[in-house]
TIROTOR-848698 format. One record per residue (C-alpha): residue number from 1; residue in three letters; x, y, z. Coordinates in Angstrom, 1 decimal. Layout:
BEGIN
atom resi=NUM, resn=Ala, X=X, Y=Y, Z=Z
...
***
This chain:
BEGIN
atom resi=1, resn=Met, X=97.2, Y=-62.1, Z=-1.2
atom resi=2, resn=Ile, X=95.4, Y=-63.8, Z=-4.1
atom resi=3, resn=Thr, X=93.0, Y=-66.3, Z=-2.7
atom resi=4, resn=Lys, X=91.2, Y=-69.2, Z=-4.3
atom resi=5, resn=Leu, X=88.0, Y=-67.2, Z=-4.2
atom resi=6, resn=Phe, X=89.6, Y=-64.3, Z=-6.0
atom resi=7, resn=Gln, X=90.8, Y=-66.6, Z=-8.7
atom resi=8, resn=Ala, X=87.4, Y=-68.4, Z=-8.9
atom resi=9, resn=Leu, X=85.5, Y=-65.2, Z=-9.5
atom resi=10, resn=Ser, X=87.8, Y=-64.0, Z=-12.3
atom resi=11, resn=Lys, X=85.0, Y=-64.1, Z=-15.0
atom resi=12, resn=Thr, X=82.6, Y=-62.2, Z=-12.8
atom resi=13, resn=Arg, X=85.3, Y=-59.7, Z=-11.9
atom resi=14, resn=Lys, X=86.5, Y=-59.2, Z=-15.5
atom resi=15, resn=Gly, X=83.0, Y=-58.3, Z=-16.8
atom resi=16, resn=Ile, X=82.4, Y=-55.8, Z=-14.0
atom resi=17, resn=Ala, X=85.9, Y=-54.3, Z=-14.3
atom resi=18, resn=Val, X=85.4, Y=-53.6, Z=-18.0
atom resi=19, resn=Ala, X=82.2, Y=-51.8, Z=-17.3
atom resi=20, resn=Phe, X=83.7, Y=-49.7, Z=-14.5
atom resi=21, resn=Asn, X=86.8, Y=-48.9, Z=-16.6
atom resi=22, resn=Thr, X=84.6, Y=-47.8, Z=-19.5
atom resi=23, resn=Leu, X=82.6, Y=-45.6, Z=-17.2
atom resi=24, resn=Ile, X=85.6, Y=-43.9, Z=-15.7
atom resi=25, resn=Lys, X=87.4, Y=-43.4, Z=-19.0
atom resi=26, resn=Gln, X=84.4, Y=-42.2, Z=-21.0
atom resi=27, resn=Arg, X=82.8, Y=-40.4, Z=-18.0
atom resi=28, resn=Phe, X=79.2, Y=-40.6, Z=-17.0
atom resi=29, resn=Thr, X=76.8, Y=-40.9, Z=-19.9
atom resi=30, resn=Pro, X=73.5, Y=-42.7, Z=-20.2
atom resi=31, resn=Glu, X=75.2, Y=-45.2, Z=-22.4
atom resi=32, resn=Thr, X=78.0, Y=-46.1, Z=-19.9
atom resi=33, resn=Leu, X=75.7, Y=-46.2, Z=-17.0
atom resi=34, resn=Glu, X=73.3, Y=-48.5, Z=-18.9
atom resi=35, resn=Met, X=76.3, Y=-50.8, Z=-19.8
atom resi=36, resn=Leu, X=77.3, Y=-51.0, Z=-16.1
atom resi=37, resn=Glu, X=73.7, Y=-51.7, Z=-15.1
atom resi=38, resn=Asp, X=73.4, Y=-54.5, Z=-17.7
atom resi=39, resn=Thr, X=76.7, Y=-56.0, Z=-16.6
atom resi=40, resn=Leu, X=75.7, Y=-56.1, Z=-12.9
atom resi=41, resn=Ile, X=72.4, Y=-57.7, Z=-13.7
atom resi=42, resn=Thr, X=74.1, Y=-60.3, Z=-16.0
atom resi=43, resn=Ala, X=76.4, Y=-61.1, Z=-13.1
atom resi=44, resn=Asp, X=73.2, Y=-61.8, Z=-11.0
atom resi=45, resn=Leu, X=73.5, Y=-59.1, Z=-8.5
atom resi=46, resn=Gly, X=69.8, Y=-58.6, Z=-8.7
atom resi=47, resn=Ile, X=67.6, Y=-55.6, Z=-9.7
atom resi=48, resn=Asn, X=67.6, Y=-53.9, Z=-6.2
atom resi=49, resn=Thr, X=71.3, Y=-54.3, Z=-5.6
atom resi=50, resn=Thr, X=72.1, Y=-53.1, Z=-9.1
atom resi=51, resn=Ser, X=69.8, Y=-50.0, Z=-8.7
atom resi=52, resn=Gly, X=71.5, Y=-49.2, Z=-5.4
atom resi=53, resn=Ile, X=75.0, Y=-49.4, Z=-7.0
atom resi=54, resn=Ile, X=74.0, Y=-47.2, Z=-9.9
atom resi=55, resn=Lys, X=72.8, Y=-44.5, Z=-7.3
atom resi=56, resn=Val, X=76.1, Y=-44.8, Z=-5.5
atom resi=57, resn=Val, X=78.0, Y=-44.3, Z=-8.8
atom resi=58, resn=Glu, X=75.9, Y=-41.3, Z=-9.8
atom resi=59, resn=Thr, X=76.5, Y=-39.6, Z=-6.4
atom resi=60, resn=Asn, X=80.2, Y=-40.3, Z=-6.4
atom resi=61, resn=Glu, X=81.4, Y=-39.1, Z=-9.8
atom resi=62, resn=Thr, X=84.3, Y=-37.1, Z=-8.5
atom resi=63, resn=Lys, X=85.3, Y=-39.6, Z=-5.7
atom resi=64, resn=Asn, X=86.7, Y=-43.1, Z=-5.6
atom resi=65, resn=Ile, X=83.8, Y=-44.9, Z=-7.3
atom resi=66, resn=Ile, X=85.1, Y=-48.4, Z=-6.7
atom resi=67, resn=Lys, X=85.6, Y=-47.8, Z=-3.0
atom resi=68, resn=Ala, X=82.2, Y=-46.2, Z=-2.6
atom resi=69, resn=Val, X=80.6, Y=-49.2, Z=-4.4
atom resi=70, resn=Arg, X=82.5, Y=-51.6, Z=-2.2
atom resi=71, resn=Asn, X=81.3, Y=-50.0, Z=1.0
atom resi=72, resn=His, X=77.7, Y=-49.9, Z=-0.3
atom resi=73, resn=Met, X=77.8, Y=-53.6, Z=-1.2
atom resi=74, resn=Leu, X=79.2, Y=-54.5, Z=2.2
atom resi=75, resn=Ser, X=76.5, Y=-52.5, Z=3.9
atom resi=76, resn=Ile, X=73.7, Y=-54.5, Z=2.4
atom resi=77, resn=Leu, X=75.0, Y=-58.0, Z=3.1
atom resi=78, resn=Pro, X=74.8, Y=-59.6, Z=6.6
atom resi=79, resn=Glu, X=78.0, Y=-60.1, Z=8.5
atom resi=80, resn=Glu, X=79.6, Y=-63.6, Z=8.4
atom resi=81, resn=Ile, X=77.0, Y=-65.9, Z=9.9
atom resi=82, resn=His, X=79.1, Y=-69.0, Z=10.5
atom resi=83, resn=Glu, X=79.7, Y=-70.1, Z=14.0
atom resi=84, resn=Leu, X=80.9, Y=-73.5, Z=15.2
atom resi=85, resn=Pro, X=78.0, Y=-75.0, Z=17.1
atom resi=86, resn=Asp, X=78.5, Y=-76.0, Z=20.7
atom resi=87, resn=Asn, X=75.4, Y=-78.2, Z=20.9
atom resi=88, resn=Pro, X=74.7, Y=-81.2, Z=18.7
atom resi=89, resn=Tyr, X=73.5, Y=-80.3, Z=15.2
atom resi=90, resn=Val, X=71.9, Y=-82.0, Z=12.3
atom resi=91, resn=Leu, X=72.8, Y=-80.4, Z=9.0
atom resi=92, resn=Leu, X=70.2, Y=-81.3, Z=6.4
atom resi=93, resn=Val, X=71.6, Y=-80.7, Z=2.9
atom resi=94, resn=Val, X=68.9, Y=-80.2, Z=0.3
atom resi=95, resn=Gly, X=68.8, Y=-79.1, Z=-3.4
atom resi=96, resn=Ile, X=68.1, Y=-80.3, Z=-6.9
atom resi=97, resn=Asn, X=70.2, Y=-82.9, Z=-8.7
atom resi=98, resn=Gly, X=73.4, Y=-81.5, Z=-10.3
atom resi=99, resn=Thr, X=74.1, Y=-78.8, Z=-7.7
atom resi=100, resn=Gly, X=77.0, Y=-80.8, Z=-6.2
atom resi=101, resn=Lys, X=74.9, Y=-81.7, Z=-3.1
atom resi=102, resn=Thr, X=76.6, Y=-85.1, Z=-2.3
atom resi=103, resn=Thr, X=80.1, Y=-83.7, Z=-2.7
atom resi=104, resn=Thr, X=79.1, Y=-80.7, Z=-0.6
atom resi=105, resn=Ala, X=77.8, Y=-83.0, Z=2.2
atom resi=106, resn=Ala, X=81.2, Y=-84.7, Z=2.3
atom resi=107, resn=Lys, X=83.0, Y=-81.3, Z=2.3
atom resi=108, resn=Leu, X=80.9, Y=-80.2, Z=5.2
atom resi=109, resn=Ala, X=81.7, Y=-83.4, Z=7.1
atom resi=110, resn=Tyr, X=85.4, Y=-82.9, Z=6.4
atom resi=111, resn=Tyr, X=85.3, Y=-79.2, Z=7.4
atom resi=112, resn=Tyr, X=83.7, Y=-80.0, Z=10.8
atom resi=113, resn=Lys, X=86.0, Y=-82.9, Z=11.4
atom resi=114, resn=Ser, X=89.0, Y=-80.6, Z=10.8
atom resi=115, resn=Met, X=87.5, Y=-78.2, Z=13.4
atom resi=116, resn=Gly, X=87.7, Y=-81.0, Z=16.0
atom resi=117, resn=Arg, X=84.1, Y=-82.1, Z=15.9
atom resi=118, resn=Ser, X=82.9, Y=-85.7, Z=15.9
atom resi=119, resn=Val, X=81.0, Y=-86.1, Z=12.7
atom resi=120, resn=Ile, X=78.7, Y=-88.7, Z=11.1
atom resi=121, resn=Leu, X=77.5, Y=-88.7, Z=7.5
atom resi=122, resn=Val, X=74.1, Y=-90.0, Z=6.7
atom resi=123, resn=Gly, X=73.2, Y=-91.1, Z=3.1
atom resi=124, resn=Ala, X=69.5, Y=-90.4, Z=3.0
atom resi=125, resn=Asp, X=69.2, Y=-90.4, Z=-0.8
atom resi=126, resn=Thr, X=67.2, Y=-93.6, Z=-1.2
atom resi=127, resn=Tyr, X=66.6, Y=-93.1, Z=-4.9
atom resi=128, resn=Arg, X=70.0, Y=-92.8, Z=-6.4
atom resi=129, resn=Ala, X=72.5, Y=-95.7, Z=-5.8
atom resi=130, resn=Ala, X=75.3, Y=-93.6, Z=-7.3
atom resi=131, resn=Ala, X=75.0, Y=-91.0, Z=-4.6
atom resi=132, resn=Leu, X=75.4, Y=-93.7, Z=-1.9
atom resi=133, resn=Glu, X=78.5, Y=-95.1, Z=-3.7
atom resi=134, resn=Gln, X=79.9, Y=-91.6, Z=-3.9
atom resi=135, resn=Leu, X=79.4, Y=-91.0, Z=-0.2
atom resi=136, resn=Lys, X=81.1, Y=-94.3, Z=0.6
atom resi=137, resn=Ile, X=84.1, Y=-93.2, Z=-1.3
atom resi=138, resn=Trp, X=84.2, Y=-89.8, Z=0.4
atom resi=139, resn=Ser, X=83.6, Y=-91.2, Z=3.9
atom resi=140, resn=Asn, X=86.5, Y=-93.6, Z=3.5
atom resi=141, resn=Arg, X=88.7, Y=-90.9, Z=2.2
atom resi=142, resn=Ile, X=88.0, Y=-88.4, Z=5.0
atom resi=143, resn=Gly, X=87.7, Y=-90.9, Z=7.8
atom resi=144, resn=Val, X=84.1, Y=-90.2, Z=8.7
atom resi=145, resn=Arg, X=81.5, Y=-92.9, Z=9.6
atom resi=146, resn=Leu, X=78.7, Y=-93.3, Z=7.1
atom resi=147, resn=Val, X=75.2, Y=-94.5, Z=8.0
atom resi=148, resn=Ser, X=73.2, Y=-95.6, Z=5.0
atom resi=149, resn=Ser, X=71.0, Y=-98.4, Z=3.7
atom resi=150, resn=Glu, X=71.0, Y=-100.0, Z=0.2
atom resi=151, resn=Phe, X=67.5, Y=-101.3, Z=0.8
atom resi=152, resn=Ala, X=65.6, Y=-98.7, Z=2.7
atom resi=153, resn=Lys, X=63.0, Y=-96.7, Z=0.8
atom resi=154, resn=Asp, X=62.1, Y=-94.2, Z=3.5
atom resi=155, resn=Pro, X=64.8, Y=-91.5, Z=3.9
atom resi=156, resn=Ser, X=63.4, Y=-90.5, Z=7.3
atom resi=157, resn=Ala, X=64.1, Y=-94.0, Z=8.6
atom resi=158, resn=Val, X=67.7, Y=-93.7, Z=7.4
atom resi=159, resn=Ile, X=68.0, Y=-90.3, Z=9.1
atom resi=160, resn=Tyr, X=66.6, Y=-91.8, Z=12.3
atom resi=161, resn=Asp, X=69.2, Y=-94.6, Z=12.3
atom resi=162, resn=Gly, X=71.9, Y=-92.1, Z=11.5
atom resi=163, resn=Ile, X=71.1, Y=-89.8, Z=14.5
atom resi=164, resn=Lys, X=70.7, Y=-92.8, Z=16.8
atom resi=165, resn=Ala, X=74.2, Y=-93.9, Z=15.7
atom resi=166, resn=Ala, X=75.5, Y=-90.3, Z=16.4
atom resi=167, resn=Gln, X=74.0, Y=-90.4, Z=19.9
atom resi=168, resn=Asn, X=75.7, Y=-93.8, Z=20.6
atom resi=169, resn=Asp, X=79.0, Y=-92.5, Z=19.3
atom resi=170, resn=Asp, X=78.6, Y=-89.1, Z=21.0
atom resi=171, resn=Ser, X=78.9, Y=-87.4, Z=17.6
atom resi=172, resn=Asn, X=77.9, Y=-83.8, Z=17.8
atom resi=173, resn=Ile, X=77.5, Y=-83.1, Z=14.0
atom resi=174, resn=Val, X=75.3, Y=-85.2, Z=11.7
atom resi=175, resn=Val, X=75.5, Y=-84.3, Z=8.0
atom resi=176, resn=Val, X=72.6, Y=-85.6, Z=6.0
atom resi=177, resn=Asp, X=72.7, Y=-85.9, Z=2.2
atom resi=178, resn=Thr, X=69.1, Y=-86.0, Z=0.9
atom resi=179, resn=Ala, X=67.9, Y=-87.0, Z=-2.6
atom resi=180, resn=Gly, X=68.1, Y=-84.4, Z=-5.2
atom resi=181, resn=Arg, X=64.6, Y=-83.3, Z=-6.1
atom resi=182, resn=Leu, X=63.0, Y=-80.9, Z=-8.6
atom resi=183, resn=His, X=60.8, Y=-78.3, Z=-7.0
atom resi=184, resn=Thr, X=58.0, Y=-79.4, Z=-9.3
atom resi=185, resn=His, X=57.8, Y=-82.9, Z=-7.7
atom resi=186, resn=Lys, X=55.4, Y=-82.3, Z=-4.8
atom resi=187, resn=Asn, X=55.6, Y=-85.8, Z=-3.3
atom resi=188, resn=Leu, X=59.4, Y=-85.5, Z=-3.0
atom resi=189, resn=Met, X=59.1, Y=-82.0, Z=-1.6
atom resi=190, resn=Thr, X=56.6, Y=-83.0, Z=1.1
atom resi=191, resn=Glu, X=59.0, Y=-85.8, Z=2.0
atom resi=192, resn=Leu, X=61.3, Y=-83.0, Z=3.3
atom resi=193, resn=Glu, X=58.7, Y=-82.1, Z=5.8
atom resi=194, resn=Lys, X=58.6, Y=-85.6, Z=7.1
atom resi=195, resn=Met, X=62.4, Y=-85.6, Z=7.5
atom resi=196, resn=Lys, X=62.2, Y=-82.4, Z=9.5
atom resi=197, resn=Arg, X=59.5, Y=-83.8, Z=11.8
atom resi=198, resn=Thr, X=61.6, Y=-86.9, Z=12.4
atom resi=199, resn=Ile, X=64.5, Y=-84.8, Z=13.5
atom resi=200, resn=Val, X=62.7, Y=-82.2, Z=15.5
atom resi=201, resn=Glu, X=60.2, Y=-84.5, Z=17.3
atom resi=202, resn=Lys, X=62.4, Y=-87.5, Z=18.0
atom resi=203, resn=Phe, X=65.8, Y=-85.9, Z=18.7
atom resi=204, resn=Lys, X=65.2, Y=-82.8, Z=20.8
atom resi=205, resn=Asp, X=68.8, Y=-82.7, Z=21.9
atom resi=206, resn=Tyr, X=69.9, Y=-82.0, Z=18.3
atom resi=207, resn=Ser, X=69.3, Y=-78.6, Z=16.7
atom resi=208, resn=Leu, X=68.4, Y=-78.7, Z=13.0
atom resi=209, resn=Lys, X=69.9, Y=-76.5, Z=10.3
atom resi=210, resn=Thr, X=68.7, Y=-76.9, Z=6.7
atom resi=211, resn=Met, X=71.2, Y=-75.8, Z=4.0
atom resi=212, resn=Ile, X=70.4, Y=-75.6, Z=0.3
atom resi=213, resn=Thr, X=73.1, Y=-76.1, Z=-2.4
atom resi=214, resn=Ile, X=72.9, Y=-73.5, Z=-5.1
atom resi=215, resn=Asp, X=74.8, Y=-73.9, Z=-8.4
atom resi=216, resn=Ala, X=76.3, Y=-70.5, Z=-9.0
atom resi=217, resn=Asn, X=76.2, Y=-71.0, Z=-12.8
atom resi=218, resn=Leu, X=72.4, Y=-71.3, Z=-12.9
atom resi=219, resn=Gly, X=71.7, Y=-67.7, Z=-11.9
atom resi=220, resn=Gln, X=68.1, Y=-66.6, Z=-11.4
atom resi=221, resn=Asn, X=66.9, Y=-70.2, Z=-11.9
atom resi=222, resn=Ser, X=68.6, Y=-71.1, Z=-8.7
atom resi=223, resn=Leu, X=66.7, Y=-68.3, Z=-7.0
atom resi=224, resn=Phe, X=63.4, Y=-69.8, Z=-8.1
atom resi=225, resn=Gln, X=64.5, Y=-73.2, Z=-6.9
atom resi=226, resn=Ala, X=65.4, Y=-71.9, Z=-3.5
atom resi=227, resn=Lys, X=62.0, Y=-70.1, Z=-3.2
atom resi=228, resn=Glu, X=60.1, Y=-73.3, Z=-4.0
atom resi=229, resn=Phe, X=62.1, Y=-75.2, Z=-1.4
atom resi=230, resn=Ser, X=61.3, Y=-72.5, Z=1.1
atom resi=231, resn=Asn, X=57.6, Y=-73.3, Z=0.6
atom resi=232, resn=Tyr, X=58.1, Y=-76.7, Z=2.1
atom resi=233, resn=Ile, X=60.9, Y=-76.4, Z=4.6
atom resi=234, resn=Asp, X=62.7, Y=-73.5, Z=6.3
atom resi=235, resn=Ile, X=66.0, Y=-72.8, Z=4.7
atom resi=236, resn=Asp, X=68.6, Y=-71.5, Z=7.2
atom resi=237, resn=Ala, X=71.5, Y=-70.9, Z=4.8
atom resi=238, resn=Ala, X=72.8, Y=-71.5, Z=1.3
atom resi=239, resn=Ile, X=76.0, Y=-73.2, Z=0.1
atom resi=240, resn=Leu, X=77.1, Y=-71.8, Z=-3.3
atom resi=241, resn=Thr, X=78.7, Y=-74.5, Z=-5.4
atom resi=242, resn=Lys, X=80.7, Y=-74.4, Z=-8.6
atom resi=243, resn=Met, X=81.9, Y=-70.9, Z=-8.0
atom resi=244, resn=Asp, X=85.1, Y=-71.6, Z=-9.9
atom resi=245, resn=Gly, X=84.8, Y=-70.1, Z=-13.3
atom resi=246, resn=Thr, X=81.3, Y=-68.7, Z=-13.1
atom resi=247, resn=Ala, X=80.4, Y=-65.4, Z=-14.6
atom resi=248, resn=Lys, X=77.3, Y=-65.2, Z=-12.4
atom resi=249, resn=Gly, X=79.0, Y=-64.8, Z=-9.0
atom resi=250, resn=Gly, X=76.6, Y=-62.1, Z=-7.8
atom resi=251, resn=Ile, X=73.8, Y=-64.6, Z=-6.8
atom resi=252, resn=Val, X=74.6, Y=-63.9, Z=-3.1
atom resi=253, resn=Phe, X=72.9, Y=-60.5, Z=-3.3
atom resi=254, resn=Ser, X=69.8, Y=-62.0, Z=-5.0
atom resi=255, resn=Leu, X=69.5, Y=-64.7, Z=-2.3
atom resi=256, resn=Asn, X=69.8, Y=-62.1, Z=0.4
atom resi=257, resn=Glu, X=67.5, Y=-59.4, Z=-1.0
atom resi=258, resn=Asp, X=64.8, Y=-61.6, Z=-2.5
atom resi=259, resn=Leu, X=64.6, Y=-64.6, Z=-0.1
atom resi=260, resn=Asp, X=66.5, Y=-63.5, Z=3.0
atom resi=261, resn=Ile, X=68.7, Y=-66.6, Z=2.7
atom resi=262, resn=Pro, X=72.3, Y=-65.9, Z=3.9
atom resi=263, resn=Val, X=75.2, Y=-67.7, Z=2.3
atom resi=264, resn=Glu, X=77.4, Y=-69.6, Z=4.7
atom resi=265, resn=Phe, X=79.8, Y=-71.6, Z=2.6
atom resi=266, resn=Met, X=81.2, Y=-71.6, Z=-0.9
atom resi=267, resn=Gly, X=82.5, Y=-74.5, Z=-3.0
atom resi=268, resn=Ile, X=85.4, Y=-73.2, Z=-5.2
atom resi=269, resn=Gly, X=86.7, Y=-76.4, Z=-6.7
atom resi=270, resn=Glu, X=86.5, Y=-80.2, Z=-6.8
atom resi=271, resn=Asp, X=89.0, Y=-81.0, Z=-4.1
atom resi=272, resn=Ile, X=87.7, Y=-81.7, Z=-0.6
atom resi=273, resn=Glu, X=89.5, Y=-78.7, Z=0.7
atom resi=274, resn=Asp, X=88.0, Y=-76.3, Z=-2.0
atom resi=275, resn=Phe, X=85.4, Y=-75.2, Z=0.5
atom resi=276, resn=Glu, X=85.3, Y=-71.9, Z=2.3
atom resi=277, resn=Ile, X=83.3, Y=-70.0, Z=4.9
atom resi=278, resn=Phe, X=81.5, Y=-67.2, Z=3.2
atom resi=279, resn=Asp, X=83.4, Y=-63.9, Z=4.0
atom resi=280, resn=Pro, X=81.4, Y=-60.9, Z=2.7
atom resi=281, resn=Glu, X=84.4, Y=-58.6, Z=2.5
atom resi=282, resn=Leu, X=86.6, Y=-61.1, Z=0.7
atom resi=283, resn=Tyr, X=83.7, Y=-62.0, Z=-1.6
atom resi=284, resn=Ile, X=83.0, Y=-58.3, Z=-2.6
atom resi=285, resn=Asn, X=86.7, Y=-57.5, Z=-3.0
atom resi=286, resn=Ser, X=86.9, Y=-60.6, Z=-5.3
atom resi=287, resn=Ile, X=84.0, Y=-59.4, Z=-7.4
atom resi=288, resn=Ile, X=85.1, Y=-55.8, Z=-7.9
atom resi=289, resn=Gly, X=88.8, Y=-56.4, Z=-8.0
atom resi=290, resn=Met, X=90.1, Y=-54.9, Z=-4.8
atom resi=291, resn=Met, X=92.8, Y=-56.8, Z=-3.0
atom resi=292, resn=Asp, X=93.4, Y=-56.7, Z=0.8
atom resi=293, resn=Glu, X=95.8, Y=-53.9, Z=1.7
***
């Protein structure tokens, strides 16, 4: 079955398929191996993952190379990490501007609502009026309550009000959209620490999960951003956005091997339902061109 993810990763898959086909047809030469290596690095699989794949290829010349590579790639990614939480959760969505953070917050709210959870959206971006307007539109469309303030300057205060509202409504999932911030703006980054303290210290019945939105098209620059965010706040998981049409779909491996940040969700389009739990097997099959049997 051709999935949306398989279609979304067509550019990544095409480049890798050409390299493997050339390798198989022209046999193993330093030139074809180098071309494969360059292709994998260009697709953002990372240096360590690429080196491991090249070793697998070199030791499986007479066997099914694609299957051997697939099994190796599966072995180095963690299993699916997503679980529906039983206890109340605050999902703090962070990331730089332009990564689709606000839309992703709405998609998260919609996903958990569709799973039968009671959800509240919190608009804690106190710097960008457009983000709040966007969240208002999304909240009305998906039927989820939005807690926000057009006048508040302190995002931690908005978060406090949002979680209080969730307690009063018995809502067990609170999705917080934060301001997009560059990792170079220290004042904005330290603001994240205050948000975390507000949640952890004042709402002990709610667990905190911090999720970073990563634009799949930005490649290694996204990796640097995630690393800088990790210096200020623990990142529990990543959400890859704009997966549709990217040629750099291998960023999952770099996040895993360099920062130990697992991917939990993927955004594969603009519609509210274009949002999937990250499935390592489906993801790898979509990258290297194997379909489910």
